[in-house]
C-alpha positions as semicolon CSV with decimal commas, in nm:
position;residue;x (nm);y (nm);z (nm)
1;M;-8,866;-0,251;5,513
2;S;-8,514;-0,382;5,638
3;E;-8,432;-0,299;5,988
4;Y;-8,181;-0,050;5,970
5;K;-7,843;-0,207;6,192
6;S;-7,578;0,029;6,296
7;H;-7,279;0,004;6,116
8;T;-7,356;-0,123;5,871
9;I;-7,487;-0,104;5,539
10;L;-7,743;-0,206;5,348
11;L;-7,833;-0,254;5,011
12;L;-8,242;-0,206;4,944
13;D;-8,446;-0,302;4,651
14;E;-8,703;-0,015;4,562
15;Q;-8,967;-0,185;4,781
16;G;-8,777;-0,201;5,073
17;Q;-8,667;-0,551;5,183
18;E;-8,249;-0,592;5,183
19;L;-8,087;-0,744;4,929
20;A;-7,675;-0,770;5,091
21;S;-7,539;-0,584;5,426
22;Y;-7,199;-0,536;5,520
23;P;-7,002;-0,424;5,744
24;L;-6,823;-0,078;5,771
25;S;-6,557;-0,152;5,674
26;K;-6,695;-0,378;5,359
27;R;-6,764;-0,105;5,121
28;E;-6,594;-0,130;4,850
29;E;-6,718;-0,432;4,795
30;A;-7,073;-0,325;4,862
31;F;-7,048;-0,071;4,598
32;A;-6,923;-0,287;4,355
33;Y;-7,167;-0,577;4,454
34;A;-7,494;-0,303;4,424
35;E;-7,324;-0,148;4,092
36;K;-7,324;-0,528;3,948
37;L;-7,750;-0,524;4,049
38;E;-7,775;-0,196;3,876
39;E;-7,633;-0,375;3,518
40;M;-7,854;-0,676;3,598
41;G;-8,159;-0,399;3,602
42;I;-8,230;-0,409;3,958
43;D;-8,236;-0,043;4,131
44;V;-8,030;-0,037;4,421
45;H;-8,055;0,179;4,697
46;L;-7,796;0,232;4,966
47;K;-7,818;0,301;5,345
48;E;-7,559;0,374;5,594
49;P;-7,454;0,604;5,857
50;S;-7,374;0,943;5,857
51;L;-7,013;1,039;5,939
52;P;-7,158;1,247;6,246
53;E;-7,404;0,922;6,308
54;S;-7,122;0,673;6,292
55;L;-6,884;0,851;6,554
56;I;-7,186;0,857;6,801
57;L;-7,271;0,502;6,770
58;S;-6,912;0,438;6,856
59;L;-6,924;0,676;7,124
60;G;-7,215;0,472;7,279
61;A;-7,509;0,646;7,118
62;S;-7,885;0,510;7,186
63;K;-8,112;0,458;6,937
64;E;-8,344;0,756;7,037
65;D;-8,057;0,949;7,022
66;T;-7,865;0,873;6,703
67;E;-8,282;0,952;6,551
68;H;-8,227;1,314;6,727
69;L;-7,900;1,321;6,523
70;K;-8,061;1,224;6,231
71;K;-8,377;1,502;6,245
72;E;-8,122;1,693;6,340
73;I;-7,893;1,675;6,015
74;D;-8,227;1,702;5,818
75;Q;-8,324;2,033;5,944
76;E;-8,010;2,163;5,874
77;I;-8,012;2,076;5,570
78;D;-8,335;2,164;5,493
79;D;-8,316;2,535;5,652
80;H;-8,018;2,610;5,360
81;G;-8,333;2,618;5,108
82;P;-8,284;2,487;4,804
83;Q;-8,063;2,793;4,661
84;Y;-7,788;2,562;4,838
85;C;-7,868;2,176;4,794
86;D;-8,134;1,977;4,633
87;A;-8,428;1,954;4,903
88;T;-8,666;1,743;4,685
89;S;-8,374;1,471;4,634
90;Q;-8,367;1,195;4,894
91;S;-8,048;1,053;4,946
92;N;-8,032;0,743;5,108
93;L;-7,702;0,756;5,282
94;H;-7,814;0,925;5,601
């Protein structure tokens, strides 16, 4: 699987191989390219930092701090249970 780079949007195939990467400032281009790939029959997964992750990265957070934040967010989502969200779906946007 491709290594996740902060401040970057990654387009990954089903095996986690990087197909393309874009800076966050080129978000619309990343989505347009992902749409083109899907029209060609290629399943694409987008991986980009969440808003809280973007904030702590801009403030100089370490990789460990970022991983801790991701775990806390996932735990908070899980704590709400299926009546509030589909806990079985796997979003690539965090």
